[in-house]
N, C-alpha and C positions, 0 to 999 in steps of 0.2 A: 733587469739587464745590468751586467757588470760594467765597470769603467772601461775595461779593455774592449768589450763589445761595442760600447758607445764610440770610442775613438776610431774603431774600424768601420763605422757606418759611412755610406757613400753620401757625399754632400757637395754642393757646388763650390768651386774655387771663387774667391772674391774677385771682382772685376779688375782691380789694380794689379793683382798677381797674374791674372790671365793676360793682361796687357803686356807685362814685362816678359812673361814666358814666350808668348807668340812673337814679340818684337825681336827677340834674340834669334829667331829662326828666319826672319825676313832680312835683317841686316847682319850678316855673319862675319864680315871683314871690311877692311878699308875700301877695296875695289867695289864691293856691293853698294856701300854708302855713296861713293862718288858717282857710280853708274846711275843710280836712281836720280840724283840731282841733275846730271847732264841730260838724262832722258826727259825730265820735266822741262828743261830749257828748250829742247828740240820740239816737244809737244806744244810749247808756248809760241812757236814760230820764230825763235831767235836765229839771227844770222851771224852773231858774234858771241862766242862763249869763252870765258876765261876761268880756268881752274887754278886756285892758289892753295898750295900746301904749306904749312908751317911745321918745320921739324919733321918732314916726311908724313905729315898728317897727324902726328901725335898731339900737337898743340891745337891745331884747328884745320878745317877745310872750308874753303870759300869758293862758291860758284857764282859768277857774275854773268848776266846775259842781257840782251836788248830785246827780249821777247815782249809779249803783250802786256805783262804786268798782272797784278792780282786786283780785281775789282773789289770794292768795299763790301758788297753783299756776300763775298766768299771768305771774308776774314775769319768768321767764327768757325766755319767748317774746314778750314784750310788743312789742318793736321789731325782731324778727328779720324778715328779708325773707320775704314770702309766708307769714307766720304770721297767721292770722285766725280769729275765732270766727264769722264771718258766713256762710261757705260751706265745703264740704268737697270738692266736685268741680265740674267744668265745667258739668255739667247744672244745677247749682243756680242758675246765672245767669238761667235762665228764670223763676225764682220768687222771686229775692231782692228784698226790700223795704227792706233797710237802706241807708243812704247809703254806707257803706264796705263793701268786699267783697274787695279784692285783697291786703290786708296789705302795702302798699308805703309808705304815707305816713310813718308814724313812723320806719321804717328810713331813708327818704330824708332826713327832717329831721335825724336823727342824723349822717348823712354830710355834710350841707350847713351845719351850725351849729357854733359854738364849743362849745356844751353844750346838752343836753336833760335836764331834771330833772322827775320826776313826784313829786307828793305826793298820796297816796291813802289812803282808808279805806273799808272796806265797812261795812254797818250793824252787823255784829257786832264790828267793831274800833273804831268811833267811841266816844269822842272822841279816840282815839289813832291817828294816821296814820303811814304809812311813807314815807320819802324814797327814791326810786329814781333812782340816777345811772346814765346809760347811756354806753357807749363809742361811738366814731364808727361802728363796725360794727353797732351796734344791740344788742350783747350787754350784759347787766347787769353794771355795774361794782361797785355797792354797794347794799345794801338794809338796812343796819344802823341808820341814823339814824331816830329817832322824833320826832314833832312833834305838837302838838295839831291835830286836824283832824276836823271833822264829816264825815258820809258824803259822798263825792264825790271828785273828782280835780282837781288843779291841775297844768297843764303849763306849764313855763317854757322858752321857746326863746331862747337868747342868741346874738347875733352871727350872724344868718342870712346865709348865703353867704360867711362868713369864709374857708372853705377854697378858694373860687373868687375870686381877686383881681379879675379883670375884672368879673365879675357883681356882686361886692360894691361895687366903685367905682361902677358904674352905678346900683346900688340907692341908695347914699348920695347920688348926684348928683340922682336923681329921687325922693327919699323922699316928698315931699308928694304928688306925682302918684300914686305907688304906693299911698300910704295912702288917697287918695280912691277909687282903684279897688277896694281892699279894702273900704272902707266901702260902696260901691255894691253889692258882692256880698253883704255882710252885710245890707243892706236887703232883698235878695231872700230871705234866710233868715229875716228878721224877719217876713215876710209869711206865705206858705202853710206852710212847715215849722213855724214856731213857733206857728202857729194850730192846725194839725192834730195835731202830734206831742205825745204825753205829756200829753194833756188841757190843752194850753196851756203855752207856754214864755216866760218873761220874759227878754228879751235886752237886755243893757246893754253899751255900748262906751265906753271912756275912752281918752284920749290924754294922756300926760304929757310936757311939754316944759319943760326948765329948771326943774323942780320944780313947775310949774303943771299941775294936773290938770283937764282939761275933758271934759265929757260930749259924745260925738259921736252917740250913738244910744241910745234907750231905748224899750222897749215895756212894756205893763202885764201881759202874760202871759195875757190873756183869749183866748177862742176866737172872737173876732169879727174878721173881716178888716177891716171898716171901722174898728174901734177901733185896729188896728195902723197903718192908713193915717193916721188922725188923729194918732197918736203921732209918726209920722215926718214928716208934712208939714202938719199942722194940720187943724182941722175944715173949713176952707173947701174943701180938696181933696175931701173926702167929699161935699160938696154937689153937686159936678159929676159924680158917679158913679152908676151903676145896677148892680144885681147882674147877673152874666153866668151864664146857665144854659142851655146848649145840649146837645141830644142828636142824634146822627146815626148812621145805619147806613152803614158804609163797606165797599164791596166789595173783596175781596182781589184784587190784580193777577192777571190770567190767566197772565202769564209766571211769576209766583212759584208759582202752583198747578201749572203744567205742570212746573216743575223738581222739585216734590215728588211728581209723578205723581198729582196729585189732579184728577179730572175734574169733580166737582161744584162749583158756585159756592159760595163761602163769604163770609160777612160778619162784621164786627166792630162792636159798639156802642161808640161813643166819647162820653163826656160831658165837656163843658167847663164848668168853674165858675170864678167869680172876680168881678171888677169891671171895668167899662169906662166910658169917658166917655159922657155923654148924647149922643144923636144930634141935636144941635142946635148951631148956630154959637155960638162963644164958650165952649163947655164943654170943648173939647179943649186941646191944648198946642201951643206954637210949634215944639217939636221932639219927637222920639221918645225922650226921655231917661228916661221912666218907663214902661217896658214890660217886664213880667216874665212869663216863660213857664216852665212846669213840666210834667213828665211823671210822673204818679203822685206828686206832691208833691216831686219832685226838680228843683231849679233847673237850667235848661239853656239852650242856644242853639238856637232853632228859626227859622233865618233865613228860610226859605221861608214858613213859617206866619206869622211876624211881618210879612213883606211883604204877604201876603194880607189880614191885618187892616187894615194901613194903606191898601192900595188901596181896599178897600170903604168904609172910613170916609171917606176923602178924596173918594170919589164923591158923598158927601152934604155933607161939611164940607171944602171944597177947601183952605183955608189952614191947617188944623190937623191934628195927629196925636192919636190917642187915648191917654189913660192906660189901660193894660191890665194886668190881672193875670189870667192864664189858665192854669188847671191842667187838663191833658188826662188824664183818667182812662180807662185802657184796660188790657186784660189784659197781664200782664208778658211773656207770650210774643209779644206783638205789637210789641215794641220791643227794641232792642239797646242796652244801657247800657255795654257794654264796648268802646267805640270809641276814646276818647282817654285819655291818662294822667290828665287832671284830671277825667274823667267828666262834662264839661260838654257834650260832643257826644253826642247820642242819635239813633239811626236809628229812624224809625217805619215799620213795614211799610205799604205802600200809601199813602205820604204824599201822593202826587199826588191820589189819590181823596179823601183826607181834606180836602185844601185845596179841591177843587172843592165838596165838600159844605158846607164852612164858608162859602165865597163865596155859595152859593145861600141858605143860612140868613140870612147877614148882609144880602143883597139883599132878602130877604123882610121883614126887620126894618125896613130903610130904607123899603121900599115901604109898610109899615103906618104908619110915622111920617108919610110924605108924604100918605097917604090921610087920616090923622087931621087933619093941618094943613089940607088942602084942604077937608075937611068942616067944620072949625071956622071957616074964613075967612068973614068977612061979605060979601066980594065976591071973585069972583062967587058967588052962592048956588046957581046951577044947575051941575051937573056938566058938564064939557066935556072933550074930548080934550086940549085944550091944557094942562089942569091934571092930567091923569092921569100917574101915575108911569111910568117906562119899564118895559117888560116884562123879566122875568128872561131873560137870554140863553139862547137855545134850546140852544146847545151844552152848557151846564152841565146843563140838565134831561136832555138826551139821554144825556150821559156818566154821570150818576148815576141815571138811570131813576127820577126822582122820582115819575112818574105811577104806576109799578107798585110802587116800594119807597120811599115817602116817609119822611123821618126823623121821629123822634118830635117831638111839638109843642114847638118852642122857646119859651122865655119870657125876657123881659127884665124884671127886677123881679117884680112880681106880675101882669104882663099876659101872658096867653097869646096867642101869635101863630099 
């Protein structure tokens, strides 16, 4: 066999190279790195989380929480690849409720940074904490140092993407833009997750540049979604919003049932809670920059559902987009969260039927608003066809069979529809 043939032979990539290759796909930018650390704090039961950026994250990122801390028996496996306390087998994915579950993030951060250092203390160890230094491979380098620390964990990531010169240079060149993207994602966590998790979580974000420390985000830790919105964008934003509380029965796709060998029709109840702009001109926004979607409290990208929200809202308020915070609460077995490395993409079973149901409910809401305005108008006093709202498209009713299986009564604010 020639030298050329030998070099073309298939062989295993060494473990260190595999680790670096796959790590670059898990932590792809600054917002992903910060997201993973904040999620760990939420999973640890923290009620106070502080995120500190230095030079927009170029120099370092630090996340401080008052969670449960890390016990000594978990030191060794803390940042090893695919080591996690969240699940033990593949089947657990259908019931997992924690934000993290794959055991990849900390290992990836170790591979993609100059250094990763933990300072942690459990309730029994406080007020004395342990400093954990990690190698690039995720292995524990040292756990000898002690420092004063109340219960909780501090993670300091220095020199993100330093081992990848091209990505590091790109990060430095676009540091402010990357910081704003990270801040936007943190706003998503400051809403539903910080309101629902751990009886309310106070989230604070600082950025330090040239010695000057500025506050970029702060919530009060209450369990009120409106309070969090007011903390982020001011009380005036809250005045233009109404509570979102929708319930609908979604039929499972026949094709999906057929693949599983199920003959009987099945349905899933989905509840959507949150806040949305009032259905009247002037209460929306010029752009769709404040729209946040969640599945069971997990921030995610739901492109098709977001499009449906905007289409229906613009059918009533043509020139504006709604402010939306929508948390889709559904059985964990009805969605797939293990789709993308950053866990931001979630597949919802029978998503097409869900979108149709949402459109019908939103059209009914718009119809009620139109009816109310026509009724309250001083001219004309008599009802006429000219002022009647357009009927709900027949195809939506037919596809969802609302006549035989109507969704539960939706409500906007305290008004039942």
